[in-house]
PQR file with spaces between the fields and no chain letter, atoms N, CA, C, O and H, PARSE charges and radii, in Angstrom:
ATOM       1  N    MET     1      67.841   30.752   25.562 -0.4000 1.5000
ATOM       2  CA   MET     1      66.249   30.936   26.926 -0.0000 2.0000
ATOM       3  C    MET     1      64.915   30.897   25.416  0.5500 1.7000
ATOM       4  O    MET     1      64.973   31.511   24.351 -0.5500 1.4000
ATOM       5  N    SER     2      63.891   29.980   25.896 -0.4000 1.5000
ATOM       6  CA   SER     2      62.847   30.053   25.203 -0.0000 2.0000
ATOM       7  C    SER     2      62.004   31.309   25.863  0.5500 1.7000
ATOM       8  O    SER     2      62.106   31.843   26.968 -0.5500 1.4000
ATOM       9  H    SER     2      63.844   29.481   26.762  0.4000 1.0000
ATOM      10  N    GLU     3      60.989   31.609   24.564 -0.4000 1.5000
ATOM      11  CA   GLU     3      60.062   33.003   24.782 -0.0000 2.0000
ATOM      12  C    GLU     3      59.756   33.203   26.015  0.5500 1.7000
ATOM      13  O    GLU     3      59.846   34.321   26.524 -0.5500 1.4000
ATOM      14  H    GLU     3      60.906   31.176   23.667  0.4000 1.0000
ATOM      15  N    LEU     4      59.156   31.624   26.981 -0.4000 1.5000
ATOM      16  CA   LEU     4      58.574   31.684   28.286 -0.0000 2.0000
ATOM      17  C    LEU     4      59.536   32.190   28.694  0.5500 1.7000
ATOM      18  O    LEU     4      59.503   33.419   28.747 -0.5500 1.4000
ATOM      19  H    LEU     4      59.083   30.717   26.568  0.4000 1.0000
ATOM      20  N    ASN     5      60.256   31.787   28.958 -0.4000 1.5000
ATOM      21  CA   ASN     5      61.237   32.154   30.529 -0.0000 2.0000
ATOM      22  C    ASN     5      61.811   33.491   30.154  0.5500 1.7000
ATOM      23  O    ASN     5      62.159   34.189   31.106 -0.5500 1.4000
ATOM      24  H    ASN     5      60.282   30.788   28.914  0.4000 1.0000
ATOM      25  N    GLU     6      61.989   34.016   28.856 -0.4000 1.5000
ATOM      26  CA   GLU     6      62.467   35.227   29.487 -0.0000 2.0000
ATOM      27  C    GLU     6      61.263   36.134   29.519  0.5500 1.7000
ATOM      28  O    GLU     6      61.371   37.354   29.640 -0.5500 1.4000
ATOM      29  H    GLU     6      61.706   33.449   28.082  0.4000 1.0000
ATOM      30  N    LYS     7      59.714   35.279   29.367 -0.4000 1.5000
ATOM      31  CA   LYS     7      58.621   36.541   29.745 -0.0000 2.0000
ATOM      32  C    LYS     7      59.241   36.429   31.313  0.5500 1.7000
ATOM      33  O    LYS     7      59.913   37.366   31.744 -0.5500 1.4000
ATOM      34  H    LYS     7      59.627   34.287   29.269  0.4000 1.0000
ATOM      35  N    LEU     8      58.987   35.261   32.126 -0.4000 1.5000
ATOM      36  CA   LEU     8      59.143   34.835   33.766 -0.0000 2.0000
ATOM      37  C    LEU     8      60.075   35.980   33.881  0.5500 1.7000
ATOM      38  O    LEU     8      59.801   37.159   34.106 -0.5500 1.4000
ATOM      39  H    LEU     8      58.442   34.499   31.775  0.4000 1.0000
ATOM      40  N    ALA     9      61.120   35.472   33.703 -0.4000 1.5000
ATOM      41  CA   ALA     9      61.885   36.394   34.056 -0.0000 2.0000
ATOM      42  C    ALA     9      62.597   37.697   34.331  0.5500 1.7000
ATOM      43  O    ALA     9      63.620   37.987   34.950 -0.5500 1.4000
ATOM      44  H    ALA     9      61.343   34.514   33.519  0.4000 1.0000
ATOM      45  N    THR    10      61.198   38.755   33.281 -0.4000 1.5000
ATOM      46  CA   THR    10      60.986   39.894   33.701 -0.0000 2.0000
ATOM      47  C    THR    10      59.683   40.167   34.657  0.5500 1.7000
ATOM      48  O    THR    10      59.394   41.038   35.478 -0.5500 1.4000
ATOM      49  H    THR    10      60.366   38.520   32.778  0.4000 1.0000
ATOM      50  N    ALA    11      59.098   39.104   34.195 -0.4000 1.5000
ATOM      51  CA   ALA    11      57.659   39.365   35.398 -0.0000 2.0000
ATOM      52  C    ALA    11      58.128   40.004   36.507  0.5500 1.7000
ATOM      53  O    ALA    11      57.521   40.995   36.913 -0.5500 1.4000
ATOM      54  H    ALA    11      59.332   38.396   33.528  0.4000 1.0000
ATOM      55  N    TRP    12      59.212   39.564   37.130 -0.4000 1.5000
ATOM      56  CA   TRP    12      59.487   39.672   38.517 -0.0000 2.0000
ATOM      57  C    TRP    12      60.605   40.932   38.699  0.5500 1.7000
ATOM      58  O    TRP    12      61.153   41.291   39.741 -0.5500 1.4000
ATOM      59  H    TRP    12      59.705   38.759   36.800  0.4000 1.0000
ATOM      60  N    GLU    13      60.760   41.488   37.311 -0.4000 1.5000
ATOM      61  CA   GLU    13      61.770   43.433   37.336 -0.0000 2.0000
ATOM      62  C    GLU    13      61.234   43.642   38.893  0.5500 1.7000
ATOM      63  O    GLU    13      60.454   43.058   39.646 -0.5500 1.4000
ATOM      64  H    GLU    13      60.316   41.196   36.464  0.4000 1.0000
ATOM      65  N    GLY    14      61.892   44.534   38.934 -0.4000 1.5000
ATOM      66  CA   GLY    14      61.843   45.402   39.977 -0.0000 2.0000
ATOM      67  C    GLY    14      61.305   45.133   41.678  0.5500 1.7000
ATOM      68  O    GLY    14      61.221   46.054   42.490 -0.5500 1.4000
ATOM      69  H    GLY    14      62.525   45.009   38.322  0.4000 1.0000
ATOM      70  N    PHE    15      61.025   43.902   41.945 -0.4000 1.5000
ATOM      71  CA   PHE    15      60.850   43.367   43.036 -0.0000 2.0000
ATOM      72  C    PHE    15      61.514   42.645   43.863  0.5500 1.7000
ATOM      73  O    PHE    15      61.339   41.441   43.672 -0.5500 1.4000
ATOM      74  H    PHE    15      61.094   43.153   41.285  0.4000 1.0000
ATOM      75  N    THR    16      62.320   42.945   44.844 -0.4000 1.5000
ATOM      76  CA   THR    16      63.348   42.049   45.857 -0.0000 2.0000
ATOM      77  C    THR    16      62.549   40.134   46.070  0.5500 1.7000
ATOM      78  O    THR    16      61.522   39.457   46.041 -0.5500 1.4000
ATOM      79  H    THR    16      62.462   43.922   44.999  0.4000 1.0000
ATOM      80  N    LYS    17      63.868   40.140   46.252 -0.4000 1.5000
ATOM      81  CA   LYS    17      63.829   38.605   45.915 -0.0000 2.0000
ATOM      82  C    LYS    17      63.904   38.233   46.767  0.5500 1.7000
ATOM      83  O    LYS    17      64.676   38.930   47.425 -0.5500 1.4000
ATOM      84  H    LYS    17      64.702   40.691   46.275  0.4000 1.0000
ATOM      85  N    GLY    18      63.193   36.657   47.833 -0.4000 1.5000
ATOM      86  CA   GLY    18      63.370   36.493   48.027 -0.0000 2.0000
ATOM      87  C    GLY    18      62.606   34.492   48.335  0.5500 1.7000
ATOM      88  O    GLY    18      62.730   33.592   47.505 -0.5500 1.4000
ATOM      89  H    GLY    18      62.566   36.091   47.298  0.4000 1.0000
ATOM      90  N    ASP    19      62.064   34.384   49.392 -0.4000 1.5000
ATOM      91  CA   ASP    19      61.434   32.848   49.522 -0.0000 2.0000
ATOM      92  C    ASP    19      60.352   32.228   48.742  0.5500 1.7000
ATOM      93  O    ASP    19      60.148   31.096   48.303 -0.5500 1.4000
ATOM      94  H    ASP    19      61.964   35.115   50.066  0.4000 1.0000
ATOM      95  N    TRP    20      59.530   33.710   48.709 -0.4000 1.5000
ATOM      96  CA   TRP    20      58.251   33.990   47.877 -0.0000 2.0000
ATOM      97  C    TRP    20      57.784   33.733   46.216  0.5500 1.7000
ATOM      98  O    TRP    20      56.756   33.445   45.603 -0.5500 1.4000
ATOM      99  H    TRP    20      59.696   34.630   49.065  0.4000 1.0000
ATOM     100  N    GLN    21      59.745   34.138   45.807 -0.4000 1.5000
ATOM     101  CA   GLN    21      59.901   32.949   44.250 -0.0000 2.0000
ATOM     102  C    GLN    21      60.320   31.824   44.119  0.5500 1.7000
ATOM     103  O    GLN    21      61.144   31.599   43.233 -0.5500 1.4000
ATOM     104  H    GLN    21      60.580   34.372   46.305  0.4000 1.0000
ATOM     105  N    ASN    22      59.849   30.760   45.002 -0.4000 1.5000
ATOM     106  CA   ASN    22      60.423   29.242   45.309 -0.0000 2.0000
ATOM     107  C    ASN    22      59.475   28.562   45.945  0.5500 1.7000
ATOM     108  O    ASN    22      59.756   27.444   46.376 -0.5500 1.4000
ATOM     109  H    ASN    22      59.180   30.943   45.722  0.4000 1.0000
ATOM     110  N    GLU    23      57.968   29.186   46.155 -0.4000 1.5000
ATOM     111  CA   GLU    23      57.569   28.714   47.161 -0.0000 2.0000
ATOM     112  C    GLU    23      56.320   29.340   47.402  0.5500 1.7000
ATOM     113  O    GLU    23      56.812   30.113   48.224 -0.5500 1.4000
ATOM     114  H    GLU    23      57.740   30.095   45.804  0.4000 1.0000
ATOM     115  N    VAL    24      55.197   29.649   47.391 -0.4000 1.5000
ATOM     116  CA   VAL    24      53.506   30.162   47.879 -0.0000 2.0000
ATOM     117  C    VAL    24      54.048   30.841   49.468  0.5500 1.7000
ATOM     118  O    VAL    24      54.124   30.219   50.528 -0.5500 1.4000
ATOM     119  H    VAL    24      54.797   29.021   46.723  0.4000 1.0000
ATOM     120  N    ASN    25      54.334   32.093   49.257 -0.4000 1.5000
ATOM     121  CA   ASN    25      54.846   32.436   50.809 -0.0000 2.0000
ATOM     122  C    ASN    25      54.407   34.342   50.586  0.5500 1.7000
ATOM     123  O    ASN    25      55.212   35.242   50.346 -0.5500 1.4000
ATOM     124  H    ASN    25      54.272   32.598   48.396  0.4000 1.0000
ATOM     125  N    VAL    26      53.270   34.437   50.722 -0.4000 1.5000
ATOM     126  CA   VAL    26      52.287   35.688   51.153 -0.0000 2.0000
ATOM     127  C    VAL    26      53.185   36.921   51.597  0.5500 1.7000
ATOM     128  O    VAL    26      53.442   37.974   51.014 -0.5500 1.4000
ATOM     129  H    VAL    26      52.616   33.706   50.916  0.4000 1.0000
ATOM     130  N    ARG    27      53.691   36.269   53.211 -0.4000 1.5000
ATOM     131  CA   ARG    27      54.272   36.872   53.795 -0.0000 2.0000
ATOM     132  C    ARG    27      55.345   37.559   53.791  0.5500 1.7000
ATOM     133  O    ARG    27      55.545   38.679   54.261 -0.5500 1.4000
ATOM     134  H    ARG    27      53.483   35.414   53.685  0.4000 1.0000
ATOM     135  N    ASP    28      56.178   36.718   53.134 -0.4000 1.5000
ATOM     136  CA   ASP    28      57.372   36.860   52.821 -0.0000 2.0000
ATOM     137  C    ASP    28      57.530   38.091   51.802  0.5500 1.7000
ATOM     138  O    ASP    28      58.147   39.111   52.109 -0.5500 1.4000
ATOM     139  H    ASP    28      56.015   35.809   52.752  0.4000 1.0000
ATOM     140  N    PHE    29      56.951   37.907   50.638 -0.4000 1.5000
ATOM     141  CA   PHE    29      56.614   38.607   49.219 -0.0000 2.0000
ATOM     142  C    PHE    29      56.528   39.938   50.238  0.5500 1.7000
ATOM     143  O    PHE    29      57.562   40.370   50.747 -0.5500 1.4000
ATOM     144  H    PHE    29      56.450   37.078   50.388  0.4000 1.0000
ATOM     145  N    ILE    30      54.848   40.736   50.576 -0.4000 1.5000
ATOM     146  CA   ILE    30      54.697   41.521   51.320 -0.0000 2.0000
ATOM     147  C    ILE    30      55.741   42.191   52.463  0.5500 1.7000
ATOM     148  O    ILE    30      55.336   43.300   52.812 -0.5500 1.4000
ATOM     149  H    ILE    30      54.008   40.385   50.163  0.4000 1.0000
ATOM     150  N    GLN    31      56.603   41.905   52.922 -0.4000 1.5000
ATOM     151  CA   GLN    31      57.912   41.897   53.770 -0.0000 2.0000
ATOM     152  C    GLN    31      58.492   42.978   53.250  0.5500 1.7000
ATOM     153  O    GLN    31      58.604   44.184   53.471 -0.5500 1.4000
ATOM     154  H    GLN    31      56.932   41.004   52.638  0.4000 1.0000
ATOM     155  N    LYS    32      59.045   41.619   51.983 -0.4000 1.5000
ATOM     156  CA   LYS    32      60.127   42.261   50.792 -0.0000 2.0000
ATOM     157  C    LYS    32      59.736   43.422   50.761  0.5500 1.7000
ATOM     158  O    LYS    32      60.177   44.335   51.459 -0.5500 1.4000
ATOM     159  H    LYS    32      58.953   40.639   51.804  0.4000 1.0000
ATOM     160  N    ASN    33      58.937   43.490   50.009 -0.4000 1.5000
ATOM     161  CA   ASN    33      58.311   44.363   49.142 -0.0000 2.0000
ATOM     162  C    ASN    33      56.840   45.458   48.842  0.5500 1.7000
ATOM     163  O    ASN    33      56.261   45.756   47.797 -0.5500 1.4000
ATOM     164  H    ASN    33      58.580   42.748   49.441  0.4000 1.0000
ATOM     165  N    TYR    34      56.599   45.857   50.309 -0.4000 1.5000
ATOM     166  CA   TYR    34      55.392   47.110   50.779 -0.0000 2.0000
ATOM     167  C    TYR    34      56.435   47.451   50.941  0.5500 1.7000
ATOM     168  O    TYR    34      57.481   47.053   51.454 -0.5500 1.4000
ATOM     169  H    TYR    34      57.069   45.616   51.158  0.4000 1.0000
ATOM     170  N    THR    35      55.718   48.987   49.989 -0.4000 1.5000
ATOM     171  CA   THR    35      55.801   50.133   49.761 -0.0000 2.0000
ATOM     172  C    THR    35      54.774   51.293   50.334  0.5500 1.7000
ATOM     173  O    THR    35      53.878   51.789   49.651 -0.5500 1.4000
ATOM     174  H    THR    35      54.869   49.311   49.572  0.4000 1.0000
ATOM     175  N    PRO    36      55.059   51.640   51.704 -0.5600 1.5000
ATOM     176  CA   PRO    36      53.584   52.130   51.530  0.2800 2.0000
ATOM     177  C    PRO    36      53.200   53.822   50.786  0.5500 1.7000
ATOM     178  O    PRO    36      54.186   54.381   50.305 -0.5500 1.4000
ATOM     179  N    TYR    37      52.139   54.426   50.716 -0.4000 1.5000
ATOM     180  CA   TYR    37      51.918   54.947   50.159 -0.0000 2.0000
ATOM     181  C    TYR    37      51.657   56.429   50.974  0.5500 1.7000
ATOM     182  O    TYR    37      50.902   56.793   51.876 -0.5500 1.4000
ATOM     183  H    TYR    37      51.339   53.972   51.106  0.4000 1.0000
ATOM     184  N    GLU    38      52.941   57.213   49.962 -0.4000 1.5000
ATOM     185  CA   GLU    38      52.942   58.593   50.724 -0.0000 2.0000
ATOM     186  C    GLU    38      52.258   59.607   50.063  0.5500 1.7000
ATOM     187  O    GLU    38      52.252   60.468   50.943 -0.5500 1.4000
ATOM     188  H    GLU    38      53.554   56.918   49.229  0.4000 1.0000
ATOM     189  N    GLY    39      51.786   60.000   49.289 -0.4000 1.5000
ATOM     190  CA   GLY    39      50.675   60.670   48.819 -0.0000 2.0000
ATOM     191  C    GLY    39      49.081   61.079   49.610  0.5500 1.7000
ATOM     192  O    GLY    39      48.588   60.548   50.606 -0.5500 1.4000
ATOM     193  H    GLY    39      51.791   59.301   48.574  0.4000 1.0000
ATOM     194  N    ASP    40      48.618   62.023   48.895 -0.4000 1.5000
ATOM     195  CA   ASP    40      47.147   62.392   49.925 -0.0000 2.0000
ATOM     196  C    ASP    40      46.186   61.437   49.159  0.5500 1.7000
ATOM     197  O    ASP    40      46.610   60.477   48.515 -0.5500 1.4000
ATOM     198  H    ASP    40      49.018   62.454   48.086  0.4000 1.0000
ATOM     199  N    GLU    41      45.017   61.719   49.255 -0.4000 1.5000
ATOM     200  CA   GLU    41      43.716   61.573   49.094 -0.0000 2.0000
ATOM     201  C    GLU    41      43.251   61.629   47.933  0.5500 1.7000
ATOM     202  O    GLU    41      42.447   60.746   47.632 -0.5500 1.4000
ATOM     203  H    GLU    41      44.673   62.499   49.778  0.4000 1.0000
ATOM     204  N    SER    42      43.528   62.467   47.107 -0.4000 1.5000
ATOM     205  CA   SER    42      43.243   63.295   45.648 -0.0000 2.0000
ATOM     206  C    SER    42      42.887   62.638   44.308  0.5500 1.7000
ATOM     207  O    SER    42      42.119   63.156   43.497 -0.5500 1.4000
ATOM     208  H    SER    42      44.181   63.184   47.351  0.4000 1.0000
ATOM     209  N    PHE    43      43.805   60.875   44.052 -0.4000 1.5000
ATOM     210  CA   PHE    43      43.542   59.811   44.018 -0.0000 2.0000
ATOM     211  C    PHE    43      42.482   59.201   44.171  0.5500 1.7000
ATOM     212  O    PHE    43      42.642   58.037   43.803 -0.5500 1.4000
ATOM     213  H    PHE    43      44.428   60.454   44.711  0.4000 1.0000
ATOM     214  N    LEU    44      41.506   59.383   44.517 -0.4000 1.5000
ATOM     215  CA   LEU    44      39.803   58.857   45.096 -0.0000 2.0000
ATOM     216  C    LEU    44      39.428   59.553   44.326  0.5500 1.7000
ATOM     217  O    LEU    44      38.434   59.166   43.712 -0.5500 1.4000
ATOM     218  H    LEU    44      41.376   60.328   44.816  0.4000 1.0000
ATOM     219  N    ALA    45      40.021   60.938   43.953 -0.4000 1.5000
ATOM     220  CA   ALA    45      38.384   61.689   43.167 -0.0000 2.0000
ATOM     221  C    ALA    45      39.029   61.154   41.583  0.5500 1.7000
ATOM     222  O    ALA    45      40.158   61.112   41.094 -0.5500 1.4000
ATOM     223  H    ALA    45      40.828   61.253   44.452  0.4000 1.0000
ATOM     224  N    GLY    46      37.147   60.658   40.947 -0.4000 1.5000
ATOM     225  CA   GLY    46      37.355   60.772   40.087 -0.0000 2.0000
ATOM     226  C    GLY    46      37.806   61.408   38.985  0.5500 1.7000
ATOM     227  O    GLY    46      38.427   62.415   39.328 -0.5500 1.4000
ATOM     228  H    GLY    46      36.230   60.692   41.345  0.4000 1.0000
ATOM     229  N    ARG    47      37.756   61.217   37.383 -0.4000 1.5000
ATOM     230  CA   ARG    47      37.960   62.274   36.145 -0.0000 2.0000
ATOM     231  C    ARG    47      36.825   61.803   35.834  0.5500 1.7000
ATOM     232  O    ARG    47      36.466   60.626   35.836 -0.5500 1.4000
ATOM     233  H    ARG    47      37.252   60.399   37.105  0.4000 1.0000
ATOM     234  N    TYR    48      35.780   63.492   35.342 -0.4000 1.5000
ATOM     235  CA   TYR    48      34.426   62.996   34.834 -0.0000 2.0000
ATOM     236  C    TYR    48      35.251   63.906   33.822  0.5500 1.7000
ATOM     237  O    TYR    48      34.790   64.168   32.712 -0.5500 1.4000
ATOM     238  H    TYR    48      36.072   64.449   35.340  0.4000 1.0000
C-alpha cells in the first residue's frame, strides 16, 4: 500500500462507515457520526 493510501485509510478511523465515504453525502455523515456534547459551558471560558 502506498504512503498516500495508508494515510487515507487511517484518516477516517473512529468514524462510522456509510454512503458518505463514496459520495458527497453530508447528511449521512452527520447522522452516523454525530455525538451530542454532554458537558457544561466551562469550555467557553478562556484561560488567561
